[in-house]
C-alpha positions in Angstrom: 23.8 -10.6 12.2 20.3 -11.9 11.7 18.1 -9.4 9.9 21.0 -7.7 8.1 21.8 -10.4 5.6 21.2 -14.0 4.5 22.2 -16.8 6.9 23.4 -20.0 5.4 21.0 -22.8 6.2 18.0 -20.5 6.8 16.5 -21.1 3.4 16.6 -24.8 3.9 15.1 -24.4 7.3 12.3 -22.3 5.9 11.6 -24.8 3.2 11.5 -27.7 5.7 9.1 -25.6 7.9 6.9 -24.9 4.9 6.8 -28.5 3.8 6.3 -29.8 7.3 3.9 -27.4 8.8 2.4 -25.3 5.9 1.0 -21.8 6.5 0.8 -20.3 10.0 -2.6 -19.2 11.3 -4.0 -16.0 9.7 -3.5 -14.1 13.0 0.2 -14.8 12.7 0.7 -14.6 9.0 2.6 -11.6 7.7 1.0 -11.9 4.2 -2.5 -11.7 5.8 -1.4 -8.6 7.6 -0.2 -7.1 4.3 -3.5 -7.9 2.7 -5.4 -6.1 5.5 -3.2 -3.0 5.0 -3.8 -3.1 1.2 -7.5 -3.7 1.8 -7.7 -0.5 3.8 -5.9 1.7 1.3 -8.1 0.2 -1.5 -11.2 1.1 0.5 -9.8 4.6 1.0 -9.2 4.9 -2.7 -12.8 3.8 -3.4 -14.0 6.7 -1.2 -11.7 9.2 -2.8 -12.7 8.1 -6.4 -16.3 9.2 -5.6 -15.2 12.8 -4.9 -15.7 15.4 -7.6 -12.6 16.1 -9.6 -10.7 13.1 -8.5 -8.1 12.4 -11.3 -6.1 9.4 -12.5 -3.0 11.2 -11.4 -4.3 11.5 -7.8 -5.2 7.9 -7.9 -1.7 6.9 -9.0 0.0 8.9 -6.3 -2.4 7.7 -3.7 -1.6 4.1 -4.7 2.2 4.8 -4.8 2.1 6.4 -1.4 0.3 3.4 0.0 2.7 1.0 -1.6 5.8 2.9 -0.4 4.4 3.2 3.1 3.6 -0.5 3.2 7.0 -1.5 2.0 8.7 0.8 4.5 6.6 -0.5 7.4 7.1 -4.1 6.4 10.9 -3.7 6.0 11.2 -1.9 9.3 9.2 -4.6 11.2 11.0 -7.5 9.6 14.4 -5.9 10.4 13.4 -5.0 13.9 11.9 -8.4 14.8 14.9 -10.2 13.4 17.3 -7.9 15.3 15.4 -8.3 18.6 15.4 -12.1 18.3 19.1 -12.0 17.4 19.9 -10.1 20.6 17.8 -12.5 22.7 19.5 -15.4 21.0 22.9 -14.0 21.7 22.0 -13.5 25.3 20.6 -16.9 25.8 23.5 -18.7 24.1 26.3 -16.8 25.8 28.9 -19.2 26.8 27.3 -22.1 24.9 29.1 -24.1 22.3 29.2 -22.9 18.8 27.1 -25.7 17.3 23.9 -25.1 19.3 24.3 -21.4 18.8 24.6 -21.8 15.1 21.6 -24.2 14.8 19.5 -21.8 16.9 20.4 -18.9 14.6 19.5 -20.9 11.5 16.3 -22.2 13.0 15.1 -18.7 14.1 16.0 -17.2 10.7 14.2 -20.1 8.9 11.1 -19.7 11.0 11.0 -16.0 10.2 11.6 -16.5 6.5 9.1 -19.3 6.1 5.9 -17.1 5.7 7.6 -15.4 2.7 7.6 -18.8 0.9 4.7 -20.9 -0.3 5.6 -24.3 -1.8 3.3 -26.7 0.1 0.2 -24.5 -0.3 0.9 -24.0 -4.0 1.4 -27.7 -4.7 -1.8 -28.6 -2.7 -3.8 -25.9 -4.5 -3.0 -27.5 -7.8 -3.6 -31.0 -6.5 -7.1 -30.4 -5.4 -7.9 -29.1 -8.9 -6.3 -32.3 -10.3 -8.5 -34.5 -8.0 -11.7 -32.8 -9.1 -10.8 -33.2 -12.8 -10.0 -36.9 -12.3 -13.4 -37.3 -10.7 -14.9 -35.5 -13.7 -16.4 -32.8 -11.5 -15.7 -29.9 -13.8 -17.8 -27.4 -11.7 -15.8 -28.2 -8.6 -12.5 -28.0 -10.5 -13.5 -24.6 -11.8 -14.4 -23.4 -8.3 -11.2 -24.7 -6.8 -9.1 -23.1 -9.6 -10.7 -19.7 -9.0 -10.5 -20.0 -5.2 -6.9 -21.1 -4.9 -4.9 -20.2 -8.1 -6.4 -17.6 -10.4 -8.4 -14.4 -10.2 -10.3 -14.6 -13.5 -13.7 -16.0 -14.1 -13.5 -19.7 -14.6 -17.2 -20.5 -15.3 -16.8 -21.2 -19.0 -13.5 -23.0 -18.9 -13.3 -26.5 -20.4 -11.5 -29.3 -18.5 -8.5 -28.8 -20.7 -8.4 -25.1 -19.9 -8.8 -25.7 -16.2 -5.8 -28.1 -16.3 -3.8 -25.7 -18.3 -4.6 -22.7 -16.0 -3.6 -24.8 -13.0 -0.3 -25.7 -14.7 0.4 -22.1 -15.8 -0.3 -20.9 -12.3 2.1 -23.4 -10.8 4.8 -22.3 -13.1 4.3 -18.6 -12.6 4.0 -18.9 -8.9 7.3 -20.7 -8.7 8.8 -17.3 -9.6 6.5 -15.3 -7.3 6.3 -17.6 -4.3 9.6 -19.3 -4.2 12.4 -18.0 -6.4 11.6 -14.3 -5.9 11.5 -14.4 -2.1 14.6 -16.5 -2.0 16.6 -14.2 -4.3 15.4 -11.2 -2.3 16.5 -12.9 0.9 19.9 -13.7 -0.5 20.4 -10.1 -1.5 19.0 -8.3 1.6 18.0 -10.8 4.3 14.6 -10.8 5.9 13.8 -7.1 5.2 14.3 -7.6 1.5 12.3 -10.9 1.4 9.3 -9.3 3.1 9.6 -6.1 1.0 9.4 -8.4 -2.1 6.4 -10.3 -0.6 4.6 -7.0 0.1 5.0 -5.7 -3.5 3.9 -9.1 -4.9 0.8 -9.1 -2.6 0.0 -5.5 -3.6 0.2 -6.5 -7.3 -2.1 -9.5 -6.7 -4.7 -7.3 -4.9 -4.4 -4.0 -6.8 -2.8 -4.6 -10.1 -5.9 -4.8 -12.3 -7.0 -2.8 -15.3 -10.4 -1.9 -14.0 -11.8 1.6 -13.8 -11.3 1.6 -10.0 -7.7 0.2 -10.0 -6.2 1.0 -13.4 -4.2 4.0 -12.0 -4.3 3.2 -8.3 -2.7 -0.1 -8.7 -0.2 0.9 -11.4 2.7 1.5 -9.1 2.2 -2.0 -7.5 2.0 -3.7 -10.9 5.1 -1.9 -12.4 7.1 -2.5 -9.2 6.2 -6.2 -9.3 7.3 -6.4 -12.9 10.7 -4.9 -12.1 11.2 -7.1 -9.1 10.4 -10.2 -11.0 12.6 -9.5 -14.1 15.3 -11.7 -12.7 13.4 -14.4 -10.7 11.2 -15.2 -13.7 14.2 -15.7 -15.9 15.9 -17.8 -13.3 12.8 -19.9 -12.8 12.9 -21.0 -16.5 16.2 -22.9 -16.3 15.3 -24.3 -12.9 12.2 -25.8 -14.5 14.2 -27.1 -17.4 16.6 -28.8 -14.9 13.6 -30.3 -13.2 12.1 -31.6 -16.4 13.5 -35.1 -16.0 11.3 -35.4 -12.9 8.3 -35.4 -15.3 10.0 -37.7 -17.8 10.5 -34.6 -20.0 13.4 -33.1 -22.0 15.2 -30.1 -20.5 16.2 -29.0 -24.0 12.6 -28.9 -25.3 11.7 -27.0 -22.2 14.3 -24.3 -22.7 13.7 -24.0 -26.4 10.0 -23.4 -25.9 10.7 -21.0 -23.0 13.1 -18.9 -25.1 10.8 -18.9 -28.1 7.4 -18.2 -26.5 8.3 -16.2 -23.4 7.4 -12.9 -25.0 4.0 -14.1 -26.1 2.3 -13.2 -22.8 1.1 -9.7 -21.8 3.3 -9.9 -18.7 7.0 -9.3 -19.3 7.9 -12.1 -16.8 5.2 -14.7 -16.6 5.9 -16.1 -20.0 9.3 -17.4 -19.0 8.3 -20.1 -16.5 5.0 -20.8 -18.2 6.4 -21.4 -21.7 9.2 -23.5 -20.2 6.7 -25.6 -18.4 4.6 -26.0 -21.6 7.6 -27.1 -23.6 8.7 -29.6 -20.9 5.3 -31.2 -20.7 4.6 -31.0 -24.4 1.3 -29.3 -23.8 -0.4 -26.2 -25.2 -1.1 -23.5 -22.6 -3.7 -20.9 -23.7 -5.6 -18.1 -22.1 -8.4 -17.1 -24.5 -7.7 -13.8 -26.3 -4.4 -13.3 -24.5 -1.7 -15.9 -25.4 -0.9 -19.3 -26.7 2.2 -21.0 -25.5 3.7 -24.1 -27.3 0.9 -23.9 -29.9 1.9 -27.3 -31.4 1.5 -29.1 -28.1 -1.4 -31.3 -27.1 -4.2 -30.4 -24.7 -3.2 -30.6 -21.0 -4.8 -33.2 -18.8 -5.1 -33.8 -15.0 -2.1 -36.1 -15.1 0.0 -33.1 -16.5 -0.8 -31.3 -13.2 0.9 -34.1 -11.4 3.9 -33.8 -13.7 4.0 -30.0 -13.3 3.9 -30.4 -9.5 6.9 -32.6 -9.6 8.8 -30.1 -11.6 7.9 -27.2 -9.4 8.9 -29.2 -6.3 12.2 -30.1 -7.8 12.8 -26.6 -9.0 12.1 -25.3 -5.5 14.7 -27.6 -4.1 17.2 -26.4 -6.7 16.4 -22.8 -5.9 17.1 -23.4 -2.2 20.3 -25.2 -3.0 21.5 -22.3 -5.2 20.8 -19.8 -2.5 22.6 -21.9 0.1 25.7 -22.4 -2.1 25.9 -18.7 -2.8 26.0 -17.7 0.9 29.5 -17.7 2.5 30.0 -20.4 5.1 30.6 -17.8 7.8 27.3 -16.0 7.2 
């Protein structure tokens, strides 16, 4: 039944919808709704933090309660909407042949799953940075990088660093925006996919080591780390398999991924980023935090194109793996 488990063909339908139509309007986008929820609880925490005697423990539990409430609400809505549409679909196709009924089920499930994925928007975000770099408009490239792909200050980044940051973000977001949601969907259907998306969004908005968010966002950051333990490590071999699309060696990609994955502060991000660095033969560096494939050359705008090809191919492979793992009857 839709909403209670993965439906074979739905991941493909979701990817096709993503590539064909991109993101839905903000008014209809579940991730935007999640962001509004998280924005409200962040504003609430800001007010609480100004109260006398407000402790880090209170901030932690406030953040944990907001996270748990958001996950519960998201999961309930995803399951309820899917179940309602399933009932309507069953009623409308009563007496119809099996093929239209099956295609309708796949289409509905795919449309519902699509907002949890972000392939097209990710590839486009990196491409606009590439275009700016190729035009030698470094200020615009920095602006586009910070607007679309990273949360850090980009004002002092060189062209090499901008290209490297775009490539690193492509690799890391393969796990966060494609492999992770697909794996969650495979394990628990739409509710699991959207629960994953909520936690990932919470980490992106709250998981910072600032005085305001250090403890408030800790539950989101740690939950995201746990949920991405497997997707990040699956993303690495998927990128290695995709390396020939960039005229690169899968073996060099895997070797660098295994060697350098632990060099990032994140327990997960290093896997896809180091694998990408090894495949492209480039050095990926974030000042003061990590250096991946230190012996590699400096990244260029052309390497962004190569990285985009790898991420696209790896996304196709991820969808294929999910589809093959779902029983034909599902």
